[in-house]
N, C-alpha and C positions, 0 to 999 in steps of 0.2 A: 503494499500499500504505500502511496506517496506520502512523503514527510512535508508538512506544511510549515513554513517559517514565516512569521509575521512581526512587525514592530510591535511594542507594547501597546501603543494607542489603538492600532488595528485590532489586535487581540482583545482589548477591553470592548471595543465596539462591537466585535463578533459575539463577545460573551453576553453583553447587554441584549444583543438579538435574540440569543438563545433563552435568556430570562424572560424576554417579554413574549416570545413565540415559542412555545414548547413544541417539540417535533414528534409526530407520529406517522407511523407507516401507513401508506395507502396501498391497498392490496386488492387484486381482482381474482375471481374464482370462476368455477363452473357455474355456480349459483349466486354470483354477487354482480351488482350493477357497476357499469362503467361507461365509457363512450365507445367501447369496442365489445360485441357480444357474439356468442355462437349458439345456434340452435342445432345441437349435434345429431338430432334423428334424421335431418335432411341435408347436412352439411352446408347450412346456411350461415354466412358471416354478415353481421350488420354492425354499421358504425355511424356515428354522427359527424356530418360532414363539416370540414373546416372551410374557412375563407368564404363563408357565405352569410348574409344577413340573418337568414333563417336556418338555425342549427337543425336541419331535416336528417331524417334517418335514410340511408341507402344500404341495401343488402346485395350479397352476391351469392348466386345459387346456380348450379349447372351452367356456368358460363354466362349467365345472364345478370345484368344489373337491374335491381328491382326497386322502384321509387315508392317510398313510404311516406305518405302525408307531407307532400312537398312543400306545403305552406304552413307547417306547424314546427315549432321549436321544442326540442327536447334536451333534457338535462342528463339522462342515463338511460341505458337499455340493458336488459338482461335476457338470457335464453335457457330454454329447457328442451325437452326432448322434441317436440313438434310444435313449440310455441315460442314466441319471444315478446316481451313487453317493454314498454317505455314510459318514463314519467316525463310528463310535459313540463317545460320551464315555468317555474313558479310552483310546481308540486301539487297542483289542484286537480289533476287529471291523470288517470292511469290507463293507458290503452294496451291491448294485446292483439297479436295477429296469430291466427292458427293456419296450418298448411292445408291446402286442398290436393290430395294426392293424384286427382284427375287432370290438373292442369297446374300451371306455374303461379296462379293467384293466390293471395292470401286473404284470409277472412278476418275482418276487423271487428273487435269487440271493445267496447268501453267498460271497465270494471269498476271505475271509480270517478265520481266528480264531486268536489266540495270546495268551493273557494275560500271557506272559513277554516277547513282543517286540512293541512298540507302533508304530503307523503314525502318520504325520503328512504334511503337504505332499501331500495328494490332488491329482491332476491328471488330468482326462479329456479327451481330444481328441474326434476323431470316433469312433474305435472302440478308442482305446488308453488303458488305464487304469493309471496309475503312482502310486506312493507311496514316501516314504522311511521308514526306520526311525528312530524318536525317538533322538536322541543320536548314533548312528553315521552316519546320513546316507545309508546304503545304499539304492539303488533296486531296487524290484521292480515289474514291469510284467505286466499281463494284456492279451490281445487280445480285445476284444468280449465280456468277460465269461467267457471260457473260462479253464480252469485252466492251460493252457500259458503259462508265464511265463518272463521273462529276468531274471536278477539280475546286478547290477554291483557285486559284492561288494568289488571292489578301488577303487571310485570312491565318494567321499563328497561329498554335496551340501547345501548351506545351503537351497536351494528349487528347485523344479521348475515347468514348466508344459508344456502339451501343446497342440498344434494339429493340423492334418489330417495324420495319419500320421507325426508326428514329435513328440518331446519335447525340451525344453532344460533345463539345470539350471546353477546358479551353484556351482562347486567350492569346498569348504571350503579355507581357506588363502589362496589366490591370487586368489579372486573372479573367476576367468575362467569363460567360458561354454562348454559342452560339449553337443553336441546328438546324438540318436540316433533310430532308428525305421525303419520300412519305407519311407517316403519319403526315402531317403537323400540324393537330390540336393538338396531344400530344406534337410534338416538340415545338410548339409556348407556350403551356401552361407551359411545363417545363422551357423554357427560360425566360419567364415572372416571374416565381416562383423565379428564381435565380438572377433577375435583381438586380443590385447595391451591390451584394455580391460577394466579391473576394474569389476565391476557390484555394486551393491547390490540390485538387484531386476529380474527380467524377467517378462514376460507373453507368451503366444503368442496369435496370431491364426490365421486359416486357413492362410497360407503366409508370415507374418512375425512378428517378435518385437520388442517395445519394452520399454524398462526405463530405470531411473535409474543413472548410473555414480556412482563415489564422489564426485564433485564435486556431485551433484545434477542434473547435465544429463541431458536426455532423449536416448535413443539408440535409433534404430530400424532394424532390418535385414531383408532378405529380399525378397520379391516386392513390386513398387510399381506394378503396372499400373493401380491405380485411385487412386493418390496417397496410400495409406495410410501411407506413410512421411513425407510432406510435413507434418510438424507445424509449428504456428506458430513462427517463429523470433524472436518478441520475447523478449528476455531476461528480461522480468519475468512471463512466463508460466511458472508452477511448478505441478507437479502433485503431489497427494497419492495418487491412484489412477488406474489405467488400466483399460480394458476394450477388447479387440480382437475384431473379427469377421473375415469372410474378406476384405471388400474396404474395410473402414473401421477407424478407430481413435478412441476417445474418452477423455477424461480429467476428472478432477474437479479444479478449480483450488484451490490452497491458499488464495488471498485470500478467496473467498466461497463455496467448495463448490459453484459452479455447474458445469455440464458443458459442454464444447466438444468437437466432433467434427471430423475431417477425413478426406478420401478418401471412397470409396463413392459410390453413387448415390441421389440424393433424401433425403439426411439433412438435416432442418431442425430446429433447436434453438430457433427463435423463441418457440415457446409454453412452453418450460421454462427460458428464459434467466434468470428470477428465482427458480427453484426451486433450493433447497439439497438436496444429496444426501449420504447417508452412504457408500452403496455403488452401484456400477454394475456390471453384468454383460452381456456381448454374446452374442447368437446370430449365426448366420452374416451376417444382413443386418437386424438389429434390436438395440435395447439396452433394458434393464429397470434401473430404479434405485430404491433405497430412500430415501425422502424424509427430511429431518431433522425436519420439523414434526410428522409423526404416524407415522412408520415404515411408511407405506403403500408399495405397489410401483406405479410407473408404467412403462409400456413404449411405445416408438415405434419408427419406422423403416419402410421399404418392405417389408420382410418380415413386420411385424407387422400392419399394416392397409394398406388402399388410401390412406387419409388419413394419410401417415406424418408430417405435421406436427403432427397432434393426438394427444397421448398418451392411453393408455388406462389407467384406474385399475382394478387387478385387485382381485377380491373376496376378498382374502386378509386375515387378521387383522394385527396388528403382528408385524414379522418383527425378529429381533435384529440389530443393528449389528455384532456380533462374538460369537464364542463365549463362553459363560459358563465362566469359570475361577476357580481359587482366587485370593484377593487377592495372595498372594506371587508369583504369575506375571505381574503387571502391572508391567513395567519402566518404563512411561511414565505411571502413574498409572491411576486408575479413571474410566471413562465416567460422566457424569452419569446419574442415574436408573438406575444399574447393578443396584442391589437389587430395584428394582421389575421391570426387564426380565427379570431372571433368577429371579424370584419367590422371593427370599432363598435361593437354592441356588448362588450364585456371583457373580462379577463380570464385567462386560465391560470389557475394557482399553482405555485411550485409544491411538489410533493414533499411533505415533511418525512423525514428519515428515521429519526431516533430522539429519544428524550434523555437529556443529561441533567442529572440533578445539579442544583445551583447552590451557592454558599447559604442562601437563605432558606433553603429547604429544611424541613423538620429532619430528615434522614440524611446523614453525611455520606459521602462517597465511600463505598466499601473498600477497605484495605486489602481484602482477600477475595478471590473468586467466590461468588455465591454459590450454595449447593443447588444444583439444577435437578429438577424431577427426571425420573427415567425418560429417555427419548428426547432429552433437551440438549441442544448444543451449549456447552459452557461459554460464557463470555467473560474474558479476564478485563479487569479494569483498563490495562493498556489498550486492548482492542477497543473497548468502548470509547475511551478518551480519543483514540485516532479517528474513530468514526465521527465523534462529536465535533473534532476539529475540522474533519473534511466537510462535514454538513455546514459548520460555521463559514468555512471558506466559500462554499458554493453559494450560500446565502448572501454573504458579505460581497462576493464578486457580483452577483446579480443585482444587488442593491446599488452598487458603485456604478454599474453599466445603466441602469434604470436612472440613476441620478444624473449621469452625463447626458443621457437622451433627453431628459426632462429639461435640463438647461438649454440644450440645443433647441428643442421644440419651443421653450419659452421665448428665446431670442428671435427664432425664425417667425413665429406667428405674432408676437408682440402681445401675447395674453398677459405676460407679467406686467406689462406697462399700460394695461387698460385697453389695449387695441384688439378686442376679441374678433376672431373670425367666426361668425355665426352663421349656421345653416338656416336659410330662409327660402321656403319654396314658392314665396309669392314676391312678384316683382313690383315695383312702384308704378310702372306704366304699362299699358296693355297694348299700345300699338306703336311701332316704329318703322320708318321706311328704311330699305336697304339702299345705300348710296352706290355709286359706281366707282368711287375711288378706292379700288382695292379691296372692296368688301367692308370698308369701315361704315359703321351703322350710327345713324343719328336719331335721337329719341324725339317724340313730339312734345316733350317737355324739356326743362332744364335738367332733369335728373338723367344721368347716364346710367346704363345697365350696371349692375353690381359686378364686382371684379371676378366673383366666383364663376360667372358664366363663361369667362374666357379659359378656365381651366377644364371644361367639360370636354372630354375627347369626342372628336367627330366620328360620326357613326357611318358605317358603310352601307347601311340599309338604303332601299330604294327611295328616292325622293319624288314627292308629288309636285305638280305644277297646276296652276290654275287653267281651266279651259272654260272661258266664258262663252255663253251663247251669242247667236245673233239676235235678231229681233225676237221678241218674246212669242209671237205668233206662231214662229216656226217650231217652237218647242212645246206647244200646248196642245198636244195630240188628244188628250182625254180631259182637258179642263174646259169648263164653259166661259164664255166671254159675257161680262156684264157691263152695263153702262154705269156711268157714275150716278146718274139719276136713280138707278135701280138700287144701288148700295147706300145712296144717301137716304132714300126712303126706309131701307131695311133698318138703318141705325138711328132713325129719328134725326136726320141731318147731323149724323156724328156728334151726338150730344154728350157731354161730359158723363152724364147718368150711365151711359152705355160703355164707357171705356173700362176695359178689364185687364189691360196691361200694355207692355212695350216690348217690341220685337228688335231684331237686328237692324231694321232699317225704318221703323215707324211705330205708330200707335196702334194698339189692337182694340176693336169694339166688338160688342156683342150685338148680333142682328138676327132679323127674321126675314127671309125671303117671301116673295109674293105667294109662293107654293106652300109656306108654313114651315120650311126647313130652318132650324136654328144653325146659325153659322158664326165663325169668328172672322172678322174682316180687319186686315192689317192694311193700314194706310200710310204710304211714304210721305215724308215731309215734302212740301211744295216749295218752290222758289226757282231762282234763275239757275242756269247750268253751271254752278260753281262747282269747285272740287268736291265739296261735302255732298252736293246733290249728285253728282256723278257716282259716288260711292253708294249712295242709296239706291240709285238705278241699277248699279252692277248687282247689289244684293237682291234686288227684285228679279233681275234676270236669272240670277243663280238659283233662287227658290223656285221659280217657275219651270226652269229647265229641269231641276232634279225631280221635284214632286210630281211633274206631269208624267214622268215615267216610273216612279218608285210607288209600289203598292205592297205594303205589308201591315200586318195587324198591330205592329208596334211602332209604326211611323205615322204621324198625323196626316190625314188624307186632304189633298188639295182639291177644292170644289171648283174653283174657276179664278178669273182674274179680270182687272179692268186696267186698260192703258188708254187715257185720253189726255192728249197735250202733255202738260208736266205731271199729271196725276198718275200713280202707280199704286195699285191695290191688289192684294191677294185674299181669296176667299177660302177659309178652311172649315172642316166639319167642326162642330162646336164640342168642346171638352167640358162637360158639366161640372166636373169636380176640380177644375182649375189645375194650377201649377203645384208640383210637389213642394217647391219653395215655401208656398204660402201655408201649407199644412204643417211644415216644420218650424217656420221662423215669423210668420205674420201675427202680431199681437192679437188682432182682431179675430184671428182664425184659429189660434192654438187651442183655446178651450172648447169653442162651440162646434167646430167643423172637422176636428182632426181625430175624433174618437176611433174612426175606422183605420186611420193611419197609425194609431197607437197600439199596435201589436207587433211582435217581432216577426211573425209570419207574414203579415201584410206588408211590412217594410222590405223583407227579403223578396217577396213577390214582385213588388215594384221594382226593386233593383234588377231582378232577373228579367222583367219585361223590357226595361230600358236596354239592358246588355244585349238581348236578343235582337232589338231594332238596330244597335250600333254594328252588331255582328253582321246583320244583312248588309249594311252599308259597306263594310270592309271586304266581306267574302263573296256576296252574291250579286251585288250591283255591278253592271258592266258599263264603263269601267268602274273600278272601286271608287268610294267616295270617303273622304275624310271630313267629318262635320266641323271640327275646329272650335266649337263653342258648347261643349257638353257642360251643363250645370243644372241645378235642380230646378231653376225657373224654366228651363227648356224641356222638362219632362212633365208632360201633362197627363191628367187622369180623366178618362171618360165616364159615363154614367155607371159602368160596371167596375169602376176602379182598376181598368186595364191601364198601364202606363204606356205612353206613346212619346217619341222623340220628336221634337219640333224645332223650328226656326233654322233653316238652311241657307241663311244669307251670307254666312261666311264659309260655306263649305267649299270644297276643292275636288276635282276630279283627278285621277292618276293620268300621267301622260301615256301617249300611245307608244313610247319606246322606253328602253331601260336607261336612258342617259339621265344624269342628275340635273335636277332643276331646284332652284330655291325661290319660293314665292316672293313677290315684290314687297310683301308686308307680313310681319309677324303680328298676328291679331288674336284677341280672346278677351277673357273676362278676369279681372284681378282675383287671385285665389284659385282659379281653375286652369289657367294657362300652363302649358307644359314648360318647365324651366329650360329644358334643353332647346325646345323650339324658339322660346324668348331670347336665349343666350346666344345661339348660333344660327338661328333662322333655318334650322333643319327640321322639316315637316315630315313625319311619318304617321302611321296609324296608331302608333303607341302614344301620340298626343292625345287622341281621344281616350285612350286607356286612362292616362293621368287624370283627365276631367272626371271620368266615371269613378276613379278611385276617391276623389275628393267628395263626390255625391255619396258614395258608400260610407264615408267617415260621417257625412252630416246625418245619414240615416241612423248611424250608430250612436252618435253623441247628441244629436239635436242642436248642434252648434252650427253657425253660418261658416261659410268658407274662410271669411275674415270676421273675427268677433273681438270684443273688448274683454280682456281677461281682468276681472275684478281683483283676483288674487295677485296681479301684477300692477295694480294701480291704474287699471283701465287702459293698458297698453294694448294696441291691436295685435292679435296673434292669429296665425293661420291655423285652421283645424289639422293641417298635416303636421305641424310642428307641435301642436297640443296632444295629438292622439298617437302618432306613431312611436314615440319613446315609451308610452305606457304599455302599448300592445307589445312591443318588443321585450318589455320588462315581464310580462305574463300577468298584467294587472288590469285586465280589460274592464272588469267590473267597476272600476273607479270612475270611468268616463262614460258609461252607458247612460243614455237618456232616461233619466228617472220617471218621466211621463209614462213611458211604457212599462216600467217596472221590472224586477229581476226576471231574466229568462227561466222558464220552467227547465226541468232536467233535459226533456226531449229537445228544448230549444237552444239550450246553453251551448251545446257543440255547434250548432248551426250558426249562431251568432259569433262564435270564435272563428269558424271557417271564413265568415264574410269579413272579419277584422283583418285575419292574415292575408285574405285576398286583396283587401283594400291597401294594406301596408306594402305589397309588392307592386300594386298599380302606381303607387306614387314614389317609386324609386326615382332618384335624380336622372339617371340615363335610361333611355328608351330600350336599350338592348337588355335591360335587367327586369323590364316589365312583362307580364304575361300577355298573351294574345287575347282577343276578345272570345274565341273559341274556349281557351282555357277558363276564362272567367264565367262564361255561360255554364260550363261543366260544374264548376265549384258552386255556383248560385243554384243550379239545378239540385245538386246534392245537398245543399243547405236548406232548401225548401223540402225535400223529401225527409230530411232529419226532423223538421217540424211536424211533419205528418205522422212520424212514428208515435206509437202508443206511449204514455207517460212512463218515464222510467226505463223504457226499453233499451236494449244494447243495439246499436245500429251495426250493420255490417256492409261491406262493399268490397269489390275487387279492386286491387291495386294494379296500375298499369306498368308494364314491363317493356324495357328497351333492350334489345340484343346488341351485344358488343360486336 
């Protein structure tokens, strides 16, 4: 082991770190939760993906990559025989997936949901699923995914692990081991073996358990038919992590993070002897590990392939070496590259390795080796001290590195001097013209675009260009032509009493035609042919050109038009229940007219209706159409509360070729406009996705796209900046619209799915946003979840992409 030499001051600092942050081992097992897990019955390996805003689960099985809940973040996963489970970030939901032997799909089941009682310490054995309550340590168990469960309310555990038909845990307080389960004989044998031994950690294999005692020595108990208890007796062999299978045991060495194994049949580690690992997880007769070099996954062993000595590299992306948590949760410092691995949404904590008594401790350092129980590796004080100093050195080095990085970041960003770089998804202006001088842009106000827009990477996606129509009559194939007198009569000469709103180019009036049809009539502003009027006329042409050929149940239908001299009017079918915006935000409407909208199922249905309308524009209109102004005031509700997208005055068609084209203007509405479109004038269909994401956040929170936050002294805040951090933290219930009330059990998962979909829709860069087809699929699933019977466990297939 390397000898560390440090100046007295550095040693004092490291000693202080050890006093403040006591070190404990972090260990994985066949039945313990981690960010890497194995379901051994089907040789399925699952991990929580790194470098993604959502810490989603990806699995590898039979050469295929299986996407699990792509819009949900998880903190831990654990696998059994033919099932694996995950605890969602925040700890309030436990989801499990069983395997369908007839195809590659997984069957999803929600075992637990309670935002007030959170779970941790997930442990899945062969068919036994257990977890503890955060803080209290009480254990709840399920059998093979069923809701029949046993609670040990009077017993509290620091940690638990599960094997074949049994589970064991370390009791709070005295650190003794207690076991339970249907396989009572092996549970009793293991518990008796650990009697009178205080343990820091334990992990379960098939029919045996290993762990570290409070002296740092390795202890193994249970079945030893294949030598799985016969660990190396060399006192210098010290483990940071363990992984146990049915007939074997493996551990990661503290010294160089290589893996050694004992017991079992045909386990060879020659090919991985020089490989460093962050995590290891065992199946019944194989092992998988997460490499330190690039966070890839290697698997080996007789149960993995015929050539057990040659490890296989799985086609998985980078996997997290630990869960992403808040910085305050890291008692032993932050793991290097933490911010990158967590995509700036948390930190991976350093693993705590060992406890070194301090001078203030009641127990002094022993002057002679402690008497170890049978089967325990003795740990002499020099070895323990060397281990402690190594841990101190590692923590101190990481701390110094983090400090240097903090100073550099502080100087670069100006945060230390009050010059904060603040993420703001809303720009101060909504329209700016693109000049011809080399792409330089000029705002229509004195405010220049925020500097962050210049840092957005240019996208290689297909760019849309404006295709304006000629005269309106050429594009009114199915629209009636009305005279101005007819429409003036229908609206009582455009009286203020008939005014119901404003659109992209004029005021909207309610009217009744001569034949009794109720309509909405949009009248463009009149005046001379100024630039402003030309813009209004262009919007008129756009809507007429589009709506005369678009026919979909979730788009507002065009009835006709009027074009007389300088007058430009469009006639639509009347939407009896008005704009979604009014039901969410209009003070005069909130109490008396929004009762129908005040249900989660209705809000999700409205979102799905609007998404289907936009999907039609993107995927089925020829050529495709980008709306450019998706917002809650442009989503109208008919007499049956069916949502329809309206106002195509800013819409653009795709070009007839694949050449890039930038529109002459970036236009939209404050709070809804795509930051990438505003910053770079790059327009794609993902710009509409951003707008819909803001609408989804409005539906969830009841807040306007831009609102005054009373908690921040009335400062204007965007709903994106308000909601997204809370959703990412797994605390959605804090921001849900209280007028709707807490979601029922069958609605809660649906609301969460909508929230995570919205979060992905408002990503800064379009390439990171989902397509409208993806959004429709998620919202359909969310609506189906609302239709499930109260308290039922939902299920659904998971899509698979072949490598």
